[in-house]
C-alpha positions in Angstrom: 8.8 0.2 -27.7 12.3 -1.7 -27.4 14.0 1.4 -28.9 12.3 3.7 -26.2 13.2 1.4 -23.4 17.3 1.4 -24.6 17.1 5.5 -24.8 16.1 5.7 -20.8 18.5 3.3 -20.2 21.3 5.1 -22.0 20.4 8.3 -20.7 20.9 6.6 -16.9 23.4 4.5 -17.5 26.0 5.7 -14.7 23.2 4.9 -11.8 22.4 1.7 -10.2 19.9 -0.5 -11.6 17.3 -1.6 -9.1 15.0 -3.9 -9.8 11.4 -4.0 -8.5 9.5 -7.4 -8.6 6.0 -7.1 -7.5 3.0 -9.0 -8.8 0.8 -6.7 -9.7 2.0 -3.0 -11.3 0.7 -0.2 -13.5 -2.0 0.3 -15.4 -3.4 -1.5 -12.1 -4.6 0.8 -9.0 -3.7 0.5 -5.6 -1.8 0.9 -2.7 0.9 -2.0 -3.2 0.9 -0.2 -6.7 1.3 3.2 -6.1 3.9 2.7 -3.3 5.9 1.3 -5.9 5.8 3.8 -8.7 6.0 6.5 -6.7 9.4 5.0 -5.5 10.7 4.2 -8.8 10.0 8.0 -9.9 11.7 9.4 -7.0 14.8 6.8 -8.0 14.8 7.9 -11.3 15.1 11.5 -10.2 18.1 10.7 -7.9 20.0 9.1 -11.1 19.0 5.3 -10.3 17.8 2.8 -13.2 14.8 1.2 -12.5 12.9 -1.5 -14.0 9.4 -3.0 -12.7 8.9 -7.1 -13.2 5.6 -7.7 -12.4 2.8 -10.5 -13.5 1.4 -10.1 -17.4 -2.1 -9.7 -16.3 -4.3 -8.1 -13.9 -5.9 -10.2 -11.3 -9.0 -8.6 -11.4 -9.0 -9.2 -15.3 -6.5 -12.2 -15.8 -7.9 -13.2 -19.5 -6.5 -10.2 -20.8 -2.6 -10.6 -21.7 -0.8 -7.1 -21.1 2.3 -6.2 -23.3 5.3 -8.0 -22.6 7.4 -4.6 -22.2 6.2 -1.1 -21.6 7.2 2.2 -20.9 5.2 4.3 -18.2 5.9 7.5 -16.4 9.6 6.5 -17.2 9.5 3.2 -15.7 10.7 0.0 -17.3 7.9 -2.7 -17.2 8.8 -5.8 -17.8 5.5 -8.7 -17.6 5.8 -12.3 -17.1 3.2 -14.9 -17.6 2.4 -16.8 -14.0 -0.3 -19.3 -12.8 -2.2 -20.4 -9.7 -3.5 -18.3 -7.2 -3.3 -14.2 -7.0 -2.1 -14.6 -3.1 0.8 -17.0 -4.7 1.3 -16.5 -8.4 3.9 -18.3 -10.1 6.0 -16.9 -12.4 9.6 -18.3 -12.7 10.3 -16.2 -15.4 11.4 -13.5 -13.0 14.9 -15.0 -12.9 15.1 -14.1 -16.9 15.3 -10.2 -15.7 17.3 -9.4 -12.8 20.9 -11.0 -14.0 22.2 -7.3 -14.7 20.3 -6.0 -11.4 22.6 -4.2 -9.3 20.1 -4.6 -6.3 16.5 -6.4 -6.4 13.7 -5.4 -4.4 10.9 -7.6 -3.6 7.6 -5.9 -2.5 5.2 -8.6 -0.3 5.9 -11.7 0.8 4.7 -14.6 -1.9 6.1 -16.7 -4.6 8.8 -14.0 -5.8 9.9 -13.6 -1.6 10.5 -17.4 -1.5 12.1 -18.0 -4.7 14.3 -14.9 -5.7 15.6 -16.2 -1.9 16.5 -19.9 -2.8 17.6 -18.4 -6.0 20.4 -16.2 -4.8 22.4 -19.7 -4.4 22.5 -19.1 -8.6 22.2 -15.5 -8.9 23.9 -13.5 -6.0 22.4 -10.3 -6.4 22.0 -7.8 -3.2 18.2 -8.0 -2.0 15.9 -6.3 0.0 12.3 -6.1 0.7 9.4 -4.5 1.8 7.0 -6.5 3.8 3.4 -5.1 3.0 1.7 -6.7 5.9 2.9 -10.4 4.9 0.6 -12.7 3.8 -2.0 -12.4 7.1 -4.8 -10.6 4.8 -7.2 -12.4 6.5 -8.0 -14.9 9.0 -8.3 -17.7 6.5 -6.0 -20.5 6.8 -4.5 -18.5 10.2 -2.5 -21.9 11.7 -1.2 -22.8 8.4 0.3 -19.5 7.4 1.8 -19.0 11.1 3.8 -22.3 10.4 4.7 -20.9 7.2 5.4 -18.1 8.4 7.8 -19.4 11.3 9.6 -21.9 9.5 9.8 -21.0 5.5 9.3 -17.3 6.0 11.8 -17.3 8.5 14.2 -19.2 6.3 13.8 -17.5 3.2 14.4 -14.3 5.2 17.9 -14.9 5.5 18.5 -14.3 1.6 17.8 -10.4 2.8 20.0 -7.5 3.1 17.2 -5.9 5.5 13.1 -6.5 5.7 11.8 -3.2 5.3 8.3 -3.1 7.6 6.4 -0.5 6.2 4.0 -0.4 9.7 4.8 -0.7 13.0 2.7 -4.0 13.3 4.4 -5.4 10.4 8.0 -4.6 12.3 6.6 -6.4 15.7 5.7 -9.2 13.5 8.9 -9.4 11.1 11.5 -9.0 14.2 9.9 -11.9 15.7 12.0 -14.3 12.6 14.5 -11.2 11.4 15.8 -9.2 14.5 18.2 -7.0 13.9 17.8 -6.7 9.8 14.2 -5.1 10.5 13.8 -1.7 9.4 10.7 0.7 9.9 10.1 2.8 7.4 6.0 3.8 6.6 5.1 4.4 3.0 5.2 7.0 1.3 2.5 9.0 0.2 1.4 11.1 -2.8 0.3 13.9 0.3 -0.3 16.5 -3.3 -2.4 14.8 -5.0 -5.5 15.3 -2.9 -4.0 18.3 -0.8 -6.0 20.5 1.2 -9.1 19.6 -1.1 -12.3 18.3 1.5 -14.9 20.5 1.7 -14.1 23.7 4.9 -17.3 23.8 6.8 -18.4 20.0 8.4 -20.5 18.0 6.4 -22.2 14.3 6.6 -20.6 13.4 3.6 -18.5 10.4 3.5 -15.2 9.0 1.3 -14.4 5.4 1.0 -11.6 4.9 -1.1 -9.6 1.2 -2.3 -10.4 -2.1 -4.2 -13.1 -3.9 -4.6 -12.0 -6.6 -2.1 -13.9 -8.8 0.5 -11.2 -7.8 2.6 -12.0 -4.4 2.8 -15.5 -5.2 4.3 -17.4 -2.8 2.2 -20.8 -5.1 3.0 -19.9 -3.6 7.2 -19.6 -0.1 5.5 -22.9 -0.4 4.0 -24.5 -1.4 7.5 -22.9 1.6 9.0 -24.7 3.9 6.5 -28.0 2.0 7.0 -28.0 3.2 10.6 -26.6 6.6 9.8 -29.4 7.0 7.1 -32.1 6.2 9.1 -30.9 8.9 11.7 -30.8 11.5 9.2 -31.5 11.7 5.6 -28.1 13.9 4.8 -25.8 11.1 5.4 -24.3 9.9 2.3 -21.4 7.4 0.8 -19.3 7.6 -1.7 -17.5 4.6 -2.9 -14.3 4.8 -4.2 -12.3 2.1 -6.1 -11.6 -0.6 -8.8 -12.8 -4.0 -9.5 -11.0 -6.6 -7.8 -13.1 -9.9 -6.4 -15.8 -8.7 -6.1 -17.3 -6.9 -9.0 -19.7 -3.8 -9.4 -22.8 -5.5 -10.0 -22.4 -7.4 -6.8 -21.8 -4.1 -5.0 -24.9 -2.3 -6.5 -27.1 -5.5 -5.3 -26.1 -5.1 -1.7 -26.5 -1.2 -2.1 -30.1 -2.0 -3.4 -30.9 -5.0 -0.7 -30.7 -2.3 1.6 -32.4 0.6 0.2 -29.5 2.7 -0.2 -29.3 4.1 -3.6 -29.9 7.8 -2.1 -27.4 7.2 0.4 -24.6 5.3 -1.7 -22.7 6.4 -4.7 -20.3 4.1 -6.3 -17.3 5.4 -8.7 -15.7 2.7 -10.5 -11.7 3.2 -11.8 -12.3 6.8 -11.7 -9.3 9.4 -12.2 -7.7 11.5 -9.2 -9.0 14.8 -10.9 -12.5 13.3 -10.6 -12.2 11.7 -7.1 -10.6 15.4 -5.9 -14.4 16.7 -6.9 -15.4 14.0 -4.7 -13.7 14.9 -2.2 -14.5 18.7 -2.4 -17.9 17.6 -1.0 -17.1 15.5 1.9 -15.9 16.0 5.6 -15.0 12.6 6.7 -12.8 9.4 5.6 -13.8 5.7 7.2 -12.2 2.3 6.5 -14.1 -0.8 7.6 -11.3 -2.6 6.4 -10.1 -6.1 8.5 -6.6 -6.1 6.8 -4.2 -3.3 6.0 -0.3 -3.2 5.1 0.3 0.1 6.3 -2.9 2.5 5.6 -2.0 4.5 2.6 -5.5 5.8 1.4 -5.8 7.2 5.1 -2.8 9.0 5.1 -3.9 10.7 1.4 -7.2 11.2 3.5 -5.5 13.6 6.3 -3.9 15.4 3.2 -7.1 16.1 1.9 -8.3 17.6 5.9 -10.5 14.5 6.0 -11.3 13.3 9.3 -11.0 9.4 9.4 -12.3 6.6 10.9 -11.1 3.5 10.9 -11.6 0.2 11.9 -9.4 -1.3 14.4 -7.3 -3.5 12.9 -3.6 -3.7 13.8 -2.5 -0.9 10.9 -5.0 1.1 11.8 -4.4 1.0 15.6 -0.8 1.4 15.3 -1.2 4.4 12.6 -3.5 5.6 15.4 -0.8 5.7 17.8 1.2 8.0 16.1 -1.7 10.4 15.2 -4.3 10.5 18.0 -6.3 12.7 15.8 -7.7 9.5 14.0 -10.3 7.7 14.9 -10.7 3.8 15.6 -13.9 1.8 16.0 -15.2 -1.3 15.7 -17.1 -1.8 11.9 -18.2 -4.8 13.3 -21.3 -3.3 14.8 -22.6 -0.9 12.4 -24.7 1.0 15.9 -20.9 1.4 17.6 -19.7 2.8 14.1 -22.9 4.7 13.1 -21.8 6.6 17.1 -18.2 7.1 15.7 -19.0 8.8 12.7 -21.4 10.9 14.0 -18.9 11.9 16.6 -16.5 12.4 14.1 -19.0 14.9 12.5 -19.6 16.9 15.6 -15.5 16.8 16.5 -15.3 18.8 12.9 -17.8 21.3 13.9 -16.4 21.7 17.4 -12.6 21.8 16.4 -13.1 23.8 12.9 -10.2 24.3 10.7 -7.8 23.8 13.9 -8.4 20.2 13.3 -7.9 20.1 9.2 -4.7 22.0 10.1 -3.6 19.0 12.4 -4.4 16.5 10.0 -3.0 18.2 6.8 0.1 18.7 8.9 0.4 15.2 10.1 0.2 13.9 6.2 3.3 16.1 4.8 5.7 13.7 7.4 4.7 10.8 4.6 5.9 12.9 1.8 7.8 11.0 -1.0 11.0 13.1 -1.2 11.8 11.9 2.8 10.7 8.1 2.2 12.5 7.5 -0.6 16.1 8.8 0.8 15.7 6.2 3.7 15.4 3.5 0.9 18.3 5.0 -1.1 20.5 4.6 2.2 18.9 1.2 2.7 20.2 0.3 -0.8 23.5 1.9 -0.4 24.2 -0.3 2.7 23.1 -3.7 1.2 24.9 -2.9 -2.7 28.3 -2.1 -0.6 30.4 -5.4 0.2 30.0 -6.8 3.8 34.0 -6.1 5.0 33.1 -2.1 4.1 30.4 -1.7 6.0 30.4 0.7 8.6 30.5 -0.8 12.2 27.6 0.2 14.4 29.0 2.3 17.2 28.6 0.1 19.6 30.9 -2.3 18.1 33.8 0.4 16.8 36.9 -0.1 18.6 35.9 -4.1 19.3 38.7 -6.5 19.1 37.2 -9.7 16.6 
């Protein structure tokens, strides 16, 4: 393994080294992991060297230790021990793997964001961070989180050349503590993965995709399906994801308790080919999630030609501002959300392929080659010595 890593480094020795620091990465599956992996692949294609420093076990299976070093898709992965909470994993060995970085890119606001900011006094590397929704995943401990955000996070943010916000809601939030150092770069999506694969005719079949975690509110999604199934026996829901803080057995019990075994199918840790086959039988995508950093999975659903019906969280509301074709509803009210899904089905029947083509067209704006170039521009500016950076137009010609 060490030899393979050395070979890759030798092949790309001329390019700057970008060290990505993220709490979970491949082989784990999720929105954050997908974003980092896709960005790394794009950077490698542009001649950069990349390294991902991450925790040495999956939060869904913390007792199984992963290899300390591995290459996946030409991405150098270094895994380090951690302790504490999965929301704030303590992993001080991160400092051992950043000394040769030309730039450090921290993903999410957690221990790594705070520790690397504090440690900049010693490591001195230029840094940027992508917010991925911050740490406001649930309303739990809201007062403490708000206090921490406005004090500690505000202070640590000073260490970063830019805070890259992956949604309008993030930009609004982080601009309050970082001002002009925030930049909106909405997440890229692999719009080719499920491209144009949804059913061509309107069907009462819904797909929801995401890790099995409490904030995804699959319980509410099941409550909505109970209402829909009572109205029409053709309604069906496919739940696709990987175990997180909810396990498969718990979800199966929730499905059985609502007598939905004929109307809900659970698909655990299946590959993209199997997901495509499921989407091919569906027309609608739904998410009851209370919190999203961006809404990446909704973009992937659009690329497939599925019409999304989304809970009214901040990220989804911001996404709908840009793409009014999307539909929002309050999934805390099963009848209201059921009405929205029924209305979405009716729209598909009435608007036909025109609506499908609009969804697919809108998703193409999130193609990774476009998004990666925006990150490359940020990196170039952050790695340029301060005195050599180009001044904003508004400041040119002014005398200091």
